[in-house]
PALO-331902 format. One record per residue (C-alpha): residue in three letters; z, y, x. Coordinates in Angstrom, 3 decimals. Each point is the difference from the previous one (the first is absolute). Example, Ala and Ser with C-alpha at 12.3 -4.5 7.8 and 13.67 -1.06 7.14 Angstrom:
2
<rec><type>ALA</type><z>7.800</z><y>-4.500</y><x>12.300</x></rec>
<rec><type>SER</type><z>-0.660</z><y>3.440</y><x>1.370</x></rec>
//
This chain:
231
<rec><type>MET</type><z>0.068</z><y>0.051</y><x>0.110</x></rec>
<rec><type>ARG</type><z>0.874</z><y>2.292</y><x>2.777</x></rec>
<rec><type>ARG</type><z>-3.532</z><y>-0.543</y><x>1.340</x></rec>
<rec><type>VAL</type><z>-1.820</z><y>0.577</y><x>-3.240</x></rec>
<rec><type>ARG</type><z>1.994</z><y>3.387</y><x>-0.356</x></rec>
<rec><type>ALA</type><z>-0.653</z><y>0.859</y><x>3.602</x></rec>
<rec><type>ALA</type><z>-3.747</z><y>-0.630</y><x>-0.511</x></rec>
<rec><type>ALA</type><z>-0.071</z><y>1.896</y><x>-3.193</x></rec>
<rec><type>ARG</type><z>1.569</z><y>2.975</y><x>1.922</x></rec>
<rec><type>LEU</type><z>-2.595</z><y>-0.190</y><x>2.648</x></rec>
<rec><type>ALA</type><z>-2.903</z><y>-0.012</y><x>-2.290</x></rec>
<rec><type>GLY</type><z>1.391</z><y>2.877</y><x>-2.015</x></rec>
<rec><type>ILE</type><z>0.492</z><y>1.951</y><x>3.386</x></rec>
<rec><type>ALA</type><z>-3.622</z><y>-0.713</y><x>0.886</x></rec>
<rec><type>ALA</type><z>-1.322</z><y>0.928</y><x>-3.316</x></rec>
<rec><type>LEU</type><z>1.792</z><y>3.270</y><x>0.221</x></rec>
<rec><type>LEU</type><z>-1.353</z><y>0.777</y><x>3.546</x></rec>
<rec><type>ALA</type><z>-3.476</z><y>-0.800</y><x>-1.335</x></rec>
<rec><type>LEU</type><z>0.217</z><y>2.485</y><x>-3.071</x></rec>
<rec><type>THR</type><z>1.557</z><y>2.542</y><x>2.475</x></rec>
<rec><type>ASP</type><z>-3.068</z><y>-0.407</y><x>2.590</x></rec>
<rec><type>THR</type><z>-2.411</z><y>0.059</y><x>-2.905</x></rec>
<rec><type>ALA</type><z>1.557</z><y>3.282</y><x>-1.237</x></rec>
<rec><type>HIS</type><z>-0.234</z><y>1.530</y><x>3.401</x></rec>
<rec><type>ALA</type><z>-3.694</z><y>-1.162</y><x>0.767</x></rec>
<rec><type>GLN</type><z>-1.144</z><y>1.108</y><x>-3.425</x></rec>
<rec><type>PRO</type><z>-0.908</z><y>3.678</y><x>0.949</x></rec>
<rec><type>ALA</type><z>-2.133</z><y>-1.365</y><x>3.068</x></rec>
<rec><type>ARG</type><z>-2.485</z><y>-1.661</y><x>-2.718</x></rec>
<rec><type>ALA</type><z>-2.550</z><y>1.336</y><x>-2.270</x></rec>
<rec><type>ASP</type><z>0.413</z><y>-0.846</y><x>-3.674</x></rec>
<rec><type>ALA</type><z>-1.446</z><y>0.939</y><x>-3.259</x></rec>
<rec><type>SER</type><z>1.015</z><y>3.749</y><x>0.289</x></rec>
<rec><type>THR</type><z>-1.598</z><y>0.384</y><x>3.456</x></rec>
<rec><type>ASP</type><z>-3.138</z><y>2.499</y><x>0.099</x></rec>
<rec><type>GLY</type><z>-2.981</z><y>-1.785</y><x>1.496</x></rec>
<rec><type>PHE</type><z>-1.128</z><y>3.166</y><x>1.518</x></rec>
<rec><type>CYS</type><z>1.612</z><y>3.503</y><x>0.241</x></rec>
<rec><type>TRP</type><z>-1.293</z><y>3.392</y><x>0.940</x></rec>
<rec><type>ARG</type><z>3.289</z><y>0.612</y><x>1.788</x></rec>
<rec><type>GLY</type><z>1.498</z><y>-2.541</y><x>2.160</x></rec>
<rec><type>ARG</type><z>3.228</z><y>-1.580</y><x>-0.743</x></rec>
<rec><type>PRO</type><z>1.527</z><y>-3.270</y><x>1.212</x></rec>
<rec><type>LEU</type><z>0.370</z><y>-3.358</y><x>-1.804</x></rec>
<rec><type>PRO</type><z>0.868</z><y>-0.767</y><x>-2.984</x></rec>
<rec><type>ARG</type><z>-1.659</z><y>3.613</y><x>-1.019</x></rec>
<rec><type>CYS</type><z>-3.443</z><y>-0.540</y><x>1.519</x></rec>
<rec><type>ARG</type><z>-2.006</z><y>-2.628</y><x>1.448</x></rec>
<rec><type>ALA</type><z>-2.708</z><y>2.199</y><x>1.622</x></rec>
<rec><type>PHE</type><z>-0.634</z><y>3.784</y><x>0.155</x></rec>
<rec><type>ALA</type><z>-2.529</z><y>2.582</y><x>0.883</x></rec>
<rec><type>LEU</type><z>0.175</z><y>2.470</y><x>3.162</x></rec>
<rec><type>PHE</type><z>-1.373</z><y>3.409</y><x>-0.368</x></rec>
<rec><type>GLU</type><z>1.429</z><y>2.574</y><x>2.465</x></rec>
<rec><type>LEU</type><z>-0.821</z><y>3.482</y><x>0.932</x></rec>
<rec><type>GLY</type><z>1.425</z><y>1.331</y><x>3.209</x></rec>
<rec><type>TYR</type><z>0.197</z><y>2.684</y><x>2.692</x></rec>
<rec><type>PHE</type><z>0.319</z><y>-0.868</y><x>3.689</x></rec>
<rec><type>GLU</type><z>0.442</z><y>1.919</y><x>3.010</x></rec>
<rec><type>ALA</type><z>-0.805</z><y>-1.159</y><x>3.479</x></rec>
<rec><type>LEU</type><z>3.195</z><y>-0.177</y><x>1.855</x></rec>
<rec><type>ALA</type><z>-1.647</z><y>-1.162</y><x>3.210</x></rec>
<rec><type>THR</type><z>-3.503</z><y>-0.246</y><x>0.917</x></rec>
<rec><type>THR</type><z>-2.359</z><y>-0.659</y><x>2.864</x></rec>
<rec><type>ARG</type><z>-2.377</z><y>2.985</y><x>0.960</x></rec>
<rec><type>LEU</type><z>-3.332</z><y>0.294</y><x>1.410</x></rec>
<rec><type>ARG</type><z>0.061</z><y>2.497</y><x>2.999</x></rec>
<rec><type>GLU</type><z>-3.219</z><y>0.469</y><x>2.152</x></rec>
<rec><type>PRO</type><z>-1.730</z><y>2.821</y><x>1.742</x></rec>
<rec><type>SER</type><z>-2.744</z><y>1.668</y><x>-2.121</x></rec>
<rec><type>PRO</type><z>-3.688</z><y>-0.517</y><x>1.117</x></rec>
<rec><type>PHE</type><z>-1.015</z><y>3.346</y><x>-1.181</x></rec>
<rec><type>PRO</type><z>0.374</z><y>2.918</y><x>2.742</x></rec>
<rec><type>GLY</type><z>2.802</z><y>2.464</y><x>-1.362</x></rec>
<rec><type>ALA</type><z>1.203</z><y>-2.091</y><x>-2.955</x></rec>
<rec><type>ALA</type><z>3.430</z><y>-1.035</y><x>-0.286</x></rec>
<rec><type>ASP</type><z>1.199</z><y>-3.483</y><x>1.011</x></rec>
<rec><type>ARG</type><z>0.390</z><y>-2.504</y><x>-2.874</x></rec>
<rec><type>ASP</type><z>3.434</z><y>-0.880</y><x>-0.856</x></rec>
<rec><type>GLU</type><z>0.460</z><y>-1.597</y><x>-3.722</x></rec>
<rec><type>PRO</type><z>2.128</z><y>-2.494</y><x>-1.664</x></rec>
<rec><type>SER</type><z>-1.293</z><y>-3.187</y><x>-1.001</x></rec>
<rec><type>PHE</type><z>2.003</z><y>-0.133</y><x>-3.341</x></rec>
<rec><type>GLY</type><z>1.506</z><y>2.870</y><x>-2.160</x></rec>
<rec><type>ARG</type><z>1.196</z><y>0.606</y><x>-3.528</x></rec>
<rec><type>GLN</type><z>-1.280</z><y>-2.278</y><x>-2.689</x></rec>
<rec><type>LEU</type><z>0.031</z><y>-0.784</y><x>-3.666</x></rec>
<rec><type>SER</type><z>0.319</z><y>-3.635</y><x>-0.613</x></rec>
<rec><type>TRP</type><z>-0.770</z><y>-2.350</y><x>-2.845</x></rec>
<rec><type>SER</type><z>1.093</z><y>-3.650</y><x>-0.653</x></rec>
<rec><type>VAL</type><z>-1.396</z><y>-2.331</y><x>-2.420</x></rec>
<rec><type>GLY</type><z>1.072</z><y>-3.618</y><x>-0.545</x></rec>
<rec><type>ALA</type><z>2.084</z><y>-2.470</y><x>-1.383</x></rec>
<rec><type>MET</type><z>3.320</z><y>-2.207</y><x>0.787</x></rec>
<rec><type>ARG</type><z>1.366</z><y>-3.247</y><x>-1.494</x></rec>
<rec><type>ASN</type><z>3.686</z><y>-0.859</y><x>-0.080</x></rec>
<rec><type>LEU</type><z>0.746</z><y>-3.334</y><x>1.560</x></rec>
<rec><type>GLY</type><z>3.634</z><y>0.017</y><x>-0.978</x></rec>
<rec><type>ALA</type><z>2.778</z><y>2.523</y><x>-0.782</x></rec>
<rec><type>GLY</type><z>0.009</z><y>1.385</y><x>3.287</x></rec>
<rec><type>THR</type><z>-3.345</z><y>-0.045</y><x>1.460</x></rec>
<rec><type>ALA</type><z>-3.742</z><y>1.192</y><x>-0.817</x></rec>
<rec><type>VAL</type><z>-3.368</z><y>-0.311</y><x>1.781</x></rec>
<rec><type>GLY</type><z>-3.293</z><y>1.310</y><x>-0.587</x></rec>
<rec><type>GLY</type><z>-2.541</z><y>2.530</y><x>1.530</x></rec>
<rec><type>ALA</type><z>-1.441</z><y>3.425</y><x>-0.392</x></rec>
<rec><type>VAL</type><z>-3.016</z><y>2.114</y><x>1.494</x></rec>
<rec><type>ILE</type><z>1.211</z><y>3.128</y><x>1.630</x></rec>
<rec><type>GLY</type><z>-2.028</z><y>3.130</y><x>0.576</x></rec>
<rec><type>GLY</type><z>0.855</z><y>3.078</y><x>1.940</x></rec>
<rec><type>ALA</type><z>-1.866</z><y>3.102</y><x>-0.658</x></rec>
<rec><type>ALA</type><z>0.328</z><y>2.266</y><x>3.069</x></rec>
<rec><type>LEU</type><z>0.948</z><y>3.647</y><x>-0.654</x></rec>
<rec><type>ASN</type><z>-0.972</z><y>0.842</y><x>3.541</x></rec>
<rec><type>GLN</type><z>-0.880</z><y>-3.161</y><x>2.073</x></rec>
<rec><type>GLY</type><z>-0.087</z><y>-3.991</y><x>-0.042</x></rec>
<rec><type>PRO</type><z>-0.645</z><y>-1.396</y><x>-3.336</x></rec>
<rec><type>PHE</type><z>0.376</z><y>-3.730</y><x>-0.411</x></rec>
<rec><type>VAL</type><z>-0.324</z><y>-2.952</y><x>-2.456</x></rec>
<rec><type>ALA</type><z>1.786</z><y>-3.299</y><x>0.243</x></rec>
<rec><type>GLY</type><z>0.797</z><y>-3.273</y><x>-1.990</x></rec>
<rec><type>THR</type><z>3.507</z><y>-0.957</y><x>0.392</x></rec>
<rec><type>VAL</type><z>2.410</z><y>-2.923</y><x>-0.775</x></rec>
<rec><type>ARG</type><z>3.404</z><y>1.076</y><x>-1.550</x></rec>
<rec><type>TRP</type><z>3.259</z><y>-1.541</y><x>-0.035</x></rec>
<rec><type>ARG</type><z>2.884</z><y>1.524</y><x>-2.366</x></rec>
<rec><type>ARG</type><z>3.710</z><y>-0.785</y><x>0.198</x></rec>
<rec><type>TRP</type><z>1.804</z><y>1.012</y><x>-3.090</x></rec>
<rec><type>THR</type><z>3.546</z><y>1.598</y><x>0.793</x></rec>
<rec><type>GLY</type><z>0.584</z><y>0.972</y><x>-3.607</x></rec>
<rec><type>ALA</type><z>-1.433</z><y>-0.060</y><x>-3.386</x></rec>
<rec><type>SER</type><z>-2.299</z><y>2.892</y><x>0.977</x></rec>
<rec><type>THR</type><z>0.414</z><y>0.534</y><x>3.733</x></rec>
<rec><type>SER</type><z>-1.856</z><y>-1.891</y><x>2.704</x></rec>
<rec><type>LEU</type><z>-1.046</z><y>-0.032</y><x>3.759</x></rec>
<rec><type>GLU</type><z>-3.418</z><y>-0.870</y><x>0.780</x></rec>
<rec><type>LEU</type><z>-2.213</z><y>-1.070</y><x>3.134</x></rec>
<rec><type>ALA</type><z>-3.759</z><y>0.182</y><x>-0.014</x></rec>
<rec><type>GLY</type><z>-2.999</z><y>-0.410</y><x>2.546</x></rec>
<rec><type>GLY</type><z>-3.544</z><y>-0.879</y><x>0.259</x></rec>
<rec><type>PRO</type><z>-3.404</z><y>0.812</y><x>1.469</x></rec>
<rec><type>GLY</type><z>-1.965</z><y>3.021</y><x>-0.641</x></rec>
<rec><type>ALA</type><z>-2.210</z><y>3.007</y><x>1.335</x></rec>
<rec><type>ALA</type><z>0.783</z><y>3.356</y><x>1.126</x></rec>
<rec><type>GLN</type><z>-2.155</z><y>3.042</y><x>0.993</x></rec>
<rec><type>VAL</type><z>0.786</z><y>1.462</y><x>3.402</x></rec>
<rec><type>ALA</type><z>-1.584</z><y>2.494</y><x>2.415</x></rec>
<rec><type>MET</type><z>-1.922</z><y>-1.311</y><x>2.637</x></rec>
<rec><type>PRO</type><z>-0.689</z><y>1.598</y><x>3.619</x></rec>
<rec><type>PHE</type><z>-2.646</z><y>2.500</y><x>0.833</x></rec>
<rec><type>VAL</type><z>-3.180</z><y>-1.559</y><x>1.192</x></rec>
<rec><type>ALA</type><z>-2.960</z><y>1.653</y><x>1.854</x></rec>
<rec><type>SER</type><z>-2.486</z><y>0.668</y><x>-2.830</x></rec>
<rec><type>SER</type><z>-1.493</z><y>2.583</y><x>-1.833</x></rec>
<rec><type>THR</type><z>2.985</z><y>0.084</y><x>-2.650</x></rec>
<rec><type>GLY</type><z>2.633</z><y>-0.166</y><x>2.619</x></rec>
<rec><type>TYR</type><z>2.291</z><y>-2.489</y><x>-1.493</x></rec>
<rec><type>GLN</type><z>-0.259</z><y>-3.173</y><x>-2.034</x></rec>
<rec><type>GLY</type><z>2.344</z><y>1.338</y><x>-2.798</x></rec>
<rec><type>ASP</type><z>2.248</z><y>-1.973</y><x>-2.092</x></rec>
<rec><type>VAL</type><z>-0.725</z><y>-3.786</y><x>-0.499</x></rec>
<rec><type>TRP</type><z>1.543</z><y>-2.772</y><x>-1.967</x></rec>
<rec><type>ARG</type><z>1.703</z><y>-2.740</y><x>1.942</x></rec>
<rec><type>PRO</type><z>1.876</z><y>-3.237</y><x>-0.672</x></rec>
<rec><type>ALA</type><z>3.873</z><y>0.677</y><x>-0.437</x></rec>
<rec><type>ALA</type><z>3.469</z><y>-1.487</y><x>-0.706</x></rec>
<rec><type>VAL</type><z>2.413</z><y>1.469</y><x>-2.485</x></rec>
<rec><type>ALA</type><z>3.744</z><y>-0.810</y><x>-0.488</x></rec>
<rec><type>GLU</type><z>2.534</z><y>1.345</y><x>-2.321</x></rec>
<rec><type>ALA</type><z>3.694</z><y>-0.073</y><x>-0.860</x></rec>
<rec><type>ARG</type><z>1.360</z><y>1.438</y><x>-3.468</x></rec>
<rec><type>ALA</type><z>3.070</z><y>0.691</y><x>-1.752</x></rec>
<rec><type>ASN</type><z>-0.886</z><y>0.085</y><x>-3.718</x></rec>
<rec><type>LEU</type><z>1.687</z><y>1.367</y><x>-3.089</x></rec>
<rec><type>ALA</type><z>-1.190</z><y>-1.586</y><x>-3.461</x></rec>
<rec><type>ASP</type><z>-3.768</z><y>0.277</y><x>1.132</x></rec>
<rec><type>LEU</type><z>0.372</z><y>3.943</y><x>-0.675</x></rec>
<rec><type>ALA</type><z>1.145</z><y>1.301</y><x>3.320</x></rec>
<rec><type>ALA</type><z>-0.123</z><y>-1.545</y><x>3.555</x></rec>
<rec><type>VAL</type><z>0.349</z><y>1.157</y><x>3.654</x></rec>
<rec><type>SER</type><z>-2.398</z><y>-1.652</y><x>2.734</x></rec>
<rec><type>VAL</type><z>-0.465</z><y>-0.427</y><x>3.751</x></rec>
<rec><type>ARG</type><z>-3.509</z><y>-1.188</y><x>0.745</x></rec>
<rec><type>GLY</type><z>-1.847</z><y>-0.758</y><x>3.061</x></rec>
<rec><type>VAL</type><z>-3.863</z><y>-0.014</y><x>0.830</x></rec>
<rec><type>VAL</type><z>-1.638</z><y>-1.158</y><x>3.042</x></rec>
<rec><type>VAL</type><z>-3.573</z><y>0.165</y><x>1.010</x></rec>
<rec><type>PRO</type><z>-0.804</z><y>-2.179</y><x>3.015</x></rec>
<rec><type>ARG</type><z>-2.851</z><y>0.554</y><x>2.344</x></rec>
<rec><type>ALA</type><z>-1.546</z><y>3.317</y><x>-1.637</x></rec>
<rec><type>GLY</type><z>-1.969</z><y>1.734</y><x>2.417</x></rec>
<rec><type>GLY</type><z>1.783</z><y>-1.696</y><x>3.006</x></rec>
<rec><type>ARG</type><z>3.467</z><y>0.808</y><x>-1.181</x></rec>
<rec><type>THR</type><z>2.524</z><y>-1.031</y><x>-2.638</x></rec>
<rec><type>HIS</type><z>0.702</z><y>2.363</y><x>-2.658</x></rec>
<rec><type>GLY</type><z>3.162</z><y>-0.302</y><x>-2.089</x></rec>
<rec><type>ALA</type><z>2.742</z><y>1.988</y><x>-2.161</x></rec>
<rec><type>VAL</type><z>3.306</z><y>-0.686</y><x>-1.704</x></rec>
<rec><type>PHE</type><z>0.255</z><y>1.808</y><x>-3.410</x></rec>
<rec><type>VAL</type><z>2.984</z><y>0.749</y><x>-2.005</x></rec>
<rec><type>GLY</type><z>-0.735</z><y>0.630</y><x>-3.766</x></rec>
<rec><type>ALA</type><z>1.251</z><y>0.204</y><x>-3.737</x></rec>
<rec><type>SER</type><z>-1.652</z><y>-1.476</y><x>-2.888</x></rec>
<rec><type>THR</type><z>0.045</z><y>-0.408</y><x>-3.769</x></rec>
<rec><type>GLY</type><z>-1.221</z><y>-2.878</y><x>-1.984</x></rec>
<rec><type>SER</type><z>-0.981</z><y>-1.249</y><x>-3.497</x></rec>
<rec><type>THR</type><z>-0.726</z><y>2.720</y><x>-2.675</x></rec>
<rec><type>ALA</type><z>1.136</z><y>2.776</y><x>2.197</x></rec>
<rec><type>ALA</type><z>-2.571</z><y>-1.024</y><x>2.628</x></rec>
<rec><type>VAL</type><z>-2.805</z><y>0.023</y><x>-2.671</x></rec>
<rec><type>ILE</type><z>1.071</z><y>3.232</y><x>-1.153</x></rec>
<rec><type>GLY</type><z>-0.034</z><y>1.450</y><x>3.534</x></rec>
<rec><type>THR</type><z>-3.300</z><y>-1.480</y><x>0.709</x></rec>
<rec><type>ALA</type><z>-1.642</z><y>1.458</y><x>-2.983</x></rec>
<rec><type>GLY</type><z>1.557</z><y>3.469</y><x>0.736</x></rec>
<rec><type>LEU</type><z>-1.431</z><y>-0.174</y><x>3.653</x></rec>
<rec><type>GLY</type><z>-3.415</z><y>-0.948</y><x>-1.700</x></rec>
<rec><type>ILE</type><z>0.234</z><y>3.063</y><x>-2.200</x></rec>
<rec><type>LEU</type><z>1.027</z><y>2.328</y><x>2.836</x></rec>
<rec><type>PHE</type><z>-2.877</z><y>-1.488</y><x>2.201</x></rec>
<rec><type>GLY</type><z>-2.492</z><y>0.520</y><x>-2.752</x></rec>
<rec><type>LEU</type><z>0.930</z><y>3.417</y><x>-0.601</x></rec>
<rec><type>ALA</type><z>-0.191</z><y>0.755</y><x>3.642</x></rec>
<rec><type>ILE</type><z>-3.465</z><y>-1.315</y><x>0.275</x></rec>
<rec><type>ALA</type><z>-1.113</z><y>1.802</y><x>-3.055</x></rec>
<rec><type>ALA</type><z>1.612</z><y>3.268</y><x>1.500</x></rec>
<rec><type>LEU</type><z>-2.080</z><y>-0.463</y><x>3.159</x></rec>
<rec><type>GLY</type><z>-3.180</z><y>-0.510</y><x>-1.872</x></rec>
<rec><type>ASN</type><z>0.567</z><y>3.271</y><x>-1.740</x></rec>
<rec><type>ALA</type><z>0.608</z><y>1.913</y><x>3.101</x></rec>
<rec><type>TYR</type><z>-3.452</z><y>-1.318</y><x>1.304</x></rec>
//
């Protein structure tokens, strides 16, 4: 009888532990209330997958420079940065693998305000640190436009050319509405030298990024119209 009672107690304890483990594991699994695809990212069980649409501003914290004598008598020597200020867009999607991790990809485009535009396709890894906060790493191949050295020709220099590049980025993200980033771009073997830059930036995402993009498009259109009227 004692053995039977002891066995019953052990069975009860095991059942209780199993129920406890199930209760703790439940938030990590998708269920009937999980959205298959969300416009703004959330961890499981809220979202299975989600979109990425981001608009950011980046400043070159450090960049290589192209310095060389001018081939033209009396002209100033050349001294210009490889990269400068940029507006950046990211478009892609991610999928939650569990309650804490998501993976996906995005296409990044950097529109140079003064020097060094680039495009890249990146793989992105996200670690959820809360219900709406996350840390991210991204990287991948792309292409960047960089300045080339002077050559002995009628034009005097080759101008800016597109070359293969590599891009890497680390981000801290809040609710896919605001993020801060550190981004690196490297362009090897361009004109006999390696170009590169480290950027710091801030970005917004989701609907705010769409509104910002539309606003920039309107401003750009107005500027083009004003220039057309001026001439």
